[in-house]
Structure formats: C-alpha cells, structure tokens
KEGU-249785 format. One record per residue (C-alpha): residue number from 1; x, y, z; residue in three letters. Coordinates in steps of 0.05 Angstrom, whole numbers. Layout:
! residues N
    i       x       y       z   aa
  NUM       X       Y       Z  ala
...
! end
This chain:
! residues 150
    i       x       y       z   aa
    1    -609    2456    1922  met
    2    -579    2440    1853  ser
    3    -531    2374    1857  val
    4    -482    2402    1801  pro
    5    -442    2445    1851  glu
    6    -405    2383    1867  his
    7    -400    2341    1800  pro
    8    -372    2276    1791  val
    9    -296    2287    1765  pro
   10    -292    2248    1697  glu
   11    -251    2187    1696  ser
   12    -235    2130    1645  pro
   13    -268    2091    1700  ala
   14    -335    2119    1694  ala
   15    -392    2093    1666  ala
   16    -386    2051    1609  gly
   17    -395    1971    1587  pro
   18    -356    1947    1643  asp
   19    -382    1996    1695  arg
   20    -461    2012    1702  pro
   21    -477    2084    1712  ala
   22    -507    2066    1783  ser
   23    -459    2031    1830  val
   24    -475    2007    1893  gly
   25    -444    1966    1949  pro
   26    -465    1901    1914  val
   27    -462    1918    1842  gly
   28    -413    1955    1804  gly
   29    -356    1936    1750  pro
   30    -337    1869    1737  ala
   31    -283    1839    1786  ala
   32    -233    1829    1728  ser
   33    -228    1905    1715  ser
   34    -157    1930    1733  pro
   35    -180    1992    1771  asp
   36    -228    1952    1818  val
   37    -210    1934    1891  his
   38    -258    1883    1911  pro
   39    -258    1909    1985  arg
   40    -261    1982    1965  gly
   41    -198    2027    1954  val
   42    -138    2019    2001  pro
   43    -135    2084    2041  gly
   44    -200    2112    2015  ala
   45    -225    2119    2088  leu
   46    -161    2164    2103  asp
   47    -158    2206    2046  ala
   48    -239    2220    2052  val
   49    -224    2232    2127  thr
   50    -165    2282    2113  ala
   51    -210    2321    2063  glu
   52    -273    2324    2105  ala
   53    -240    2338    2171  thr
   54    -206    2401    2139  ala
   55    -277    2433    2136  trp
   56    -294    2477    2191  glu
   57    -330    2443    2247  gly
   58    -322    2371    2218  val
   59    -303    2315    2269  ser
   60    -304    2236    2265  thr
   61    -326    2182    2314  thr
   62    -336    2112    2306  thr
   63    -403    2091    2314  gly
   64    -437    2029    2345  asp
   65    -430    1982    2286  arg
   66    -359    2002    2267  gly
   67    -376    2060    2221  glu
   68    -330    2121    2215  trp
   69    -378    2170    2222  ser
   70    -370    2243    2200  phe
   71    -406    2298    2241  arg
   72    -420    2368    2236  leu
   73    -435    2391    2310  gly
   74    -476    2335    2332  arg
   75    -508    2317    2264  arg
   76    -480    2261    2216  glu
   77    -467    2281    2151  ile
   78    -450    2210    2130  gly
   79    -409    2151    2149  his
   80    -359    2101    2113  leu
   81    -360    2029    2125  his
   82    -280    2018    2117  gly
   83    -254    2034    2050  asp
   84    -310    2006    2011  arg
   85    -376    2048    2015  val
   86    -404    2113    2039  leu
   87    -478    2115    2073  his
   88    -515    2179    2080  leu
   89    -583    2213    2073  ala
   90    -607    2267    2029  phe
   91    -677    2302    2019  pro
   92    -721    2268    1969  lys
   93    -707    2318    1911  ala
   94    -633    2312    1921  val
   95    -635    2239    1931  trp
   96    -672    2235    1864  his
   97    -624    2279    1822  glu
   98    -569    2244    1854  leu
   99    -595    2178    1841  his
  100    -616    2197    1767  glu
  101    -540    2221    1756  ala
  102    -517    2148    1778  gly
  103    -482    2174    1835  arg
  104    -520    2138    1891  ile
  105    -566    2078    1902  thr
  106    -605    2049    1956  phe
  107    -579    2044    2023  his
  108    -578    1968    2032  pro
  109    -616    1972    2102  val
  110    -670    2015    2072  phe
  111    -680    1982    1998  pro
  112    -731    2019    1957  gly
  113    -730    2079    2009  arg
  114    -717    2142    1980  val
  115    -673    2189    2020  gly
  116    -626    2140    2047  trp
  117    -564    2124    2002  ala
  118    -501    2089    1988  ala
  119    -440    2099    1945  arg
  120    -393    2043    1937  ala
  121    -322    2055    1931  ile
  122    -291    2020    1869  his
  123    -234    2070    1842  asp
  124    -202    2136    1857  glu
  125    -261    2174    1818  ala
  126    -308    2139    1869  asp
  127    -263    2166    1932  val
  128    -267    2236    1900  arg
  129    -343    2234    1892  asp
  130    -353    2208    1958  val
  131    -313    2276    1985  val
  132    -366    2310    1936  ala
  133    -429    2276    1970  leu
  134    -406    2291    2038  leu
  135    -393    2360    2020  arg
  136    -463    2367    1996  ile
  137    -487    2342    2061  asn
  138    -440    2390    2103  tyr
  139    -456    2450    2056  asp
  140    -534    2432    2072  arg
  141    -521    2428    2142  glu
  142    -482    2490    2145  arg
  143    -535    2527    2112  glu
  144    -589    2500    2160  arg
  145    -553    2507    2221  his
  146    -501    2554    2215  pro
  147    -475    2550    2287  arg
  148    -465    2475    2284  ala
  149    -388    2484    2262  ala
  150    -379    2534    2316  ala
! end
C-alpha cells in the first residue's frame, strides 16, 4: 500500500523552524506558537468522529482507559485520547513510510516498537491528517475484510 493516497494537507503550520517534521504526543511546536493548543484542538474529537462515522460500517465506543475507539466491525482502526492524540497501528512497511514522512511517531506505551503509532493534534492540519490516517486503516481493513462493514 502506498501512503500518498491520503497526503497531509499543506498548512502554514506544517514543519518549519517552530515545528519539527515529526510530532508526537510529547513533542511538537513550541507552546508559544499561536496555533498550538496545549491540550489538543478543542472539538477535534467531535470533528474526527463526524468524519469517520460517515464511512460505511464505522462505529465508536469508549475503551477501558477512556479512549474513544473507532471500529470497523469488531476491529479497531484507531482511537483518540480526547482532542489531543490519535493512537493506531500499521503494518511495518506502512509505518516506516508514514514515520519517514513525519506523520506519525512511536506510540508512548511501545517506544521504539515499529507498527504502533501516535499522532499528536496541535492544529487544524493535524485534525485533517488524523482523519487521513484513520482512513488509511479503514481502507486497509475494508480490503482485508470486506464484510466487516456490513
């Protein structure tokens, strides 16, 4: 699978001197940047939910640790922790491609473990990319398990 199917929308807030190319739940732009919300982007969870639940077969549920899980059938395609971070998993080749593009970083529970990923939400461009990352997993699962959405 090639990642460019769901590119990151260009934004003035994209990588630059105040924002590293690879952002994670702990890293990211300086707190003084005007487009940064230290606790994420207010309303991000609602915006991502509205978009993802419009896809055939996607449902949501709250997990054991309070995470907001997006599911296709019984399979989780990713989950949000409030308005601030997305956690999900990818096959190693896809993970490497996304990591090299600066779109994901290591999952904080599995540091250094390829496959598990995190994407911090600092601005509206991050919200759009979170949707795109979920869509990558959605499309992968639909391809692998076509009846999951039924």
